[in-house]
N, C-alpha and C positions, 0 to 999 in steps of 0.2 A: 545575531547569534553571538552568544557570550561563551567564554571559557573562564576558569577560575583565575588564570593569570591576568585576564582583562578586566576583572571586577575590581571595585574599590577595595581598600584595606578591610573595611568592616564587612563587606559582602564576602570577600575571600575568606576571612576568618570564620564567618557564619557557615559558609558552605563546607569548609574543611572540618569544622567542628561537627557538623552533621554527619559527615562521612566517618569520623572517628567514633561517634556515638553509635552509628549503625554497625560498625565493625565490632564494637565492644559488647553488642547484644548477644553475640554467639560465644558461649563459654565452652572451651575445649574440655574433654574428659580424658585425661591422660591415663586413667586406669584401664580403659578399654580402647585399643587401637584397631579399628576395623580395617580389613584389607581395602586397598584403593579400588574404586569401582572400575570395571572394564570400560575403556573408552567406547563410545558409540560411534560407529561409522555409518553416516547416512547414505553413502554411495557404494555401489558394487559395479565393477567393470562389466560391460555388456557387449553385445554384438549388434551390428546394424540390422540383421535379420530378425532381431527380437523386437524391433520397433514396428508396431502394426502399420501396414500399408506403406512402409518407408519407400519401397521401390516404385510405388505408383503415385504417390502424392505430388502435387505441383509445388515446387519450391520457389517459383518465381515471385509470388506475392510476398513470401517471407524475406526475399532478398533485400527489398527496400527497408524493412525493419532491421535486418542485419547491418545494413550500411549505417543506419542511425546509431547502432551500438558502437560501430567502429569509429564514428566521429568522437565518441567519448573515451574510447579505450585504446585508440591506435598508438598512443605514446607510452602505454604501460608495457613493461617487459614481457608479460605473458601473451600480449596481444599484438605486439609490433609486427611480428613475422606474418601471422595469418591475415591481418588487415592489409599489409603490404601486398600479399599474394592476391587478395581480393581485387585490388586496384589493377592488377596485371591481366585479369580476365578480359578477353576480347569478345567473348560470347557469354550469354547468360541463359542459354536454353536449359531445359530441365535436366538433360543428361550431363551437361557441363557442371551444373550446380550440385547434382548428386555426387559427382566425382570430386568436386572441390571439398565438400564437407567430409566425405569419407577419407580423403587423403590428408586432411588437416585437423580433424577432430577425432576424439575417442568418446563413444557414448558410455555414460555411467547411469545406471538406474538409481532412483532416489527411494530410500526406505525410511519408514517411521521408526522411532525408538523401540517399538514393540516388534519390529521385524516385518511388519506388513508393508505392502507396496501400494495399497489403495488409500486415497485421501479425498478431501472435499474440494471440488472445483466450483466456484461461484463466478458471477459476472458483474461487471460494472460498466458505466457509460458516462457520457457527458450530457447532463440534462439541460433543458431550457427553462428559465424562470422569467418572470415579468417583474420589473422593478424600476426604481428611480434613483437619481443621485441625491434627492432631497426627500425628507419624510412628508407624507401626506396622509389623509384619512384612509386612503386605499393602500398605499405602500407604507407599512408601519413595522415591518420585521427587519432588524438591522443585520447587515453582513459586515463583520468587523475585520479591520486590518490587525496586525500584531500589536498587542497592548504595549505601552511604554514601560510598564512595570513587570513584564514577563521576563524572567531570567531563564536562560538555557545554559546549563553548566555541562561542559564536555568532561566527563569523569576521567577519561583516559589521559587528560592533561596532568592529572595528579597520580592516578593509578593506571599504568599502561595495561594491566590485566583486565581492566574494565572497558576495553576498547569497544566502541559501538553503543555504550550506554550513556544516556544523558539525563540530567536532573533538571526538571522544569519546576519553577516555583516563583516566589516573590519574597521580598524582604518585609518583615514585620517585627518592630521592636528589636532590630539588630539580629533577627533570626531568619533563616530561610525556611519558609513554610510552603505547603502545597498551593498551587495557584487555584483560583476560584473554579468551582465546578460549574457544570451547565446550569443547574438550578440557581446558583448564586449569580451567574452572569445574566440569566434571563430575568432575575428579580432585581437587577440594578445594583448589586453589591460591588461589582468590579468597576474601577474607574475607566470606563471605555468611551466616555463622551468625547466626541471629536475624532474617534477612530472608525466611524462608520464609512464604509466604502459605498454601499448601496443600501436601499431599503426595498424589500420585496413584498409581494402581496399574500404569500402563503407560508405559514410556519412549518407545515409538513414538508413542502418542497425544499425549504431552506435546510431542514434537518437532513433530508436525503442528499442535498448538495454537499453537505459536510461529509457524509459517508462516501460519496463518489469522489470527492477531492477536487473536482473541477467542473466547470459548466459555462453556460452563456446566459446573459441577462438581456432581455429585450426592453429597451427604454421606451417611454411614451412616444417618442418621435420615430420609432421603428429601428433605431440603431441597435446592433447586437454588440455587446462588450463581453470579453472573455475574462474569467477569473480562475485562479488556481490556488492550490494549497500553499500556505506560507508557513504555518506553525500550528502547534496543538498545545492544549493546556496541561498536558502531562497526566491526566486521569485515564484509567484504562477504558477501552471500548467495551460496551455491553450491548449486545444486539437486542433491540426492543421486540423483534419477532419472537425471540426465545422467551421474553417476559410474558408476551401474550399467550404463548403456549402454556407456560407455567400457571397463568391465570385461568386457563381453560377456555379462553376466548377464541383460540385457533388451534387446529391440529398441526402437528409438526410439518406435514406435507403441504399445509396451507400457508405457511409463514413466508409468503413472498412480499415484495414491495407493493405489488398491486393490491393484495388482500389486506395488508396493513393500512394502506390508504383508505380502503373501503370501510374497515373497522373504525378508523378515526372519523370518517364522514358520518357514521352512525352514532358515534359517541364523542361529540366535540368537547363536552365538558370534562372528559377524561384525558384530553390531549396533553395538557401541561404535565400532569403527574406521570403519564407514560413516557414522555420525552426525558423527564428528569431521571428515569431509570438508567439512562446512559450519561454518566457524568463527563464523558469526553466531549471536547468542544474544539472546533477547527477554525482557525483564522486564515484569511485569504489575502491575495494580492491581485491587482488588475494586471492582465497579461497583454502583450503587444497585439494590436488588432490584426497584424499580418501573420500571426502565428497560425499555422494550418491545423494544429492539433494541440491538445493539452500537453504540458511537460510532465514526464514521469520523474521518479526519484533519481533516475540516471542522469537527468538534465537534458534529455532529448525528447522531441515530439513523439507521442505515441502513434502507432500504426493500427488503424481499425482492424480488429479480429486477428492481429498478429503480435500484439504486445500483451504482456500479462504482468500482474503484480505477484510477487513472491515474498517469502520470508528471507530477507537478505542475510540472516544469521546462518542459513544453510545454502541457499542458492546464490551464487555470485551475480551481482547486477551486471547486466549486459550480455550474459551468456545465452546462447541458443538453448531452448528447452523443448524437447519433443513431448507433446501432450497427447495422451490417449484418453478420451472421455466420450461423452455423448451430447447431442444437442439438447437444449433445455426441454424438459418434460417429454423426452422421447428415448428410445433405445437406438436411435440412428447414430452410428459411429461418427465421432469428430476427432480425427487423427491429424495432427498439424504441427509443423515446426513453428514455435513461438519464440519471442525474445523476452527475457526477464528484464524489463525496463522500468518497473515501478514497485512500490511497496504499499502497505495499508495497515491501519491499526488493527483490523480484524484478521489479517493474513498472518497467522502464526502456526508454525509447524513445518516439518520437512516436505511431506507430500501435500501441499496446500497451494492452490493457485486461484487467481482472480482474472478472468478473461475479459479483456477490454473490447467492448462491442462497438464503440464509436459514439456518434452524436445522433440525437433525434428519438422520435417515438418508437420506431422499430427496434433500435438499439436498446431503448429502455425496457421494452417488452421482453426482449431476450435476456437482458441482464437481470431484470427483476425476478424472473422465474427460474434462473439457472441455479441449481443446487444438485450437481451431479457428482458421482464418484469418478476417479480417474487415476492414471499412473503418469509418472514423469521421468524423463531421462535428460540429464544435463550433458551437453556436448562441451568437453574441455579441449582447448587447443593442445595438440600433441607437444609434449615437453612440459606442460603445465598441469598435468593430471594431479588429482588430490592424493595425498598419502593415505593409504588404507590401513585399518587396524588389522593385524594378523589374527 
């Protein structure tokens, strides 16, 4: 991970010059001074009785996920008190846990910029792939570690107002340029020789591993190794399911992971051009073998069916989030206290969540077909509630 201060003189100059040029592209119009836009408030204070099934849901499975959040947040000012109180609980029956959350948190409903409270809820999981540490005729699709020439510039180091924004690229002729796209990487234009972690047997499964962000690879001797997200090439994520819909190959309601794989199996010659529609590319790292679950963006292991990925620009990482949605391809209610412990390239927007289903085929079936609407409430520790726009 790099920031501008840590780059060499030439790289620092190139990155700073790029920022200056980007800023110069916007020319102010002093003759017309529009009124400042009214700030958007993504939250509205709510009441516990507004959370569907709050009084009857079982909070005990969510408690383990909450503890994981506290391991990362317990020393932060907004969380010190509530995490300390959690350690003082001598009982964790359902009534005690309901009382704990109601006494220590305030629920805020999440809203989109257009004022709506409904959003898209998808699913993800930890897939299993088959691979090798060496390239063979069977295992020929590489899983790469972070490239040596990938620069990640933390823009807030130079411009504090750009907190949370990062510039990914590479140096070319003393200039910072975008890093190689998926097409360029797959066609061998990126200098990635020697950065291969594993070689797998299926290009489609490798593509979906990049979307999921973590997985397990079974080696020829039967050993399972775990891999997780390390970095990304900086290009925007484009869903290939949407591209297939635009092509008329699938209907919108058919654009699931399973149906995409079926389409690819019928049209293998079109695979490369389809994958190239998503220029985003993910690099991985091998994870410790004793890790029970993949690590989310919060840095803690995810909990099956109780961790979710969110847009961290709106939802604070680590916070409890009450999710009201339905099970995949059904109208059966799925109302549950989740923990916002991960992020994802496709998870953008206020009311937008990605439900972590866990590992294996069943989890994959659920995740691959989940495209539900839902509502979300963030539970803020009392005393750390967000400032609302009047």
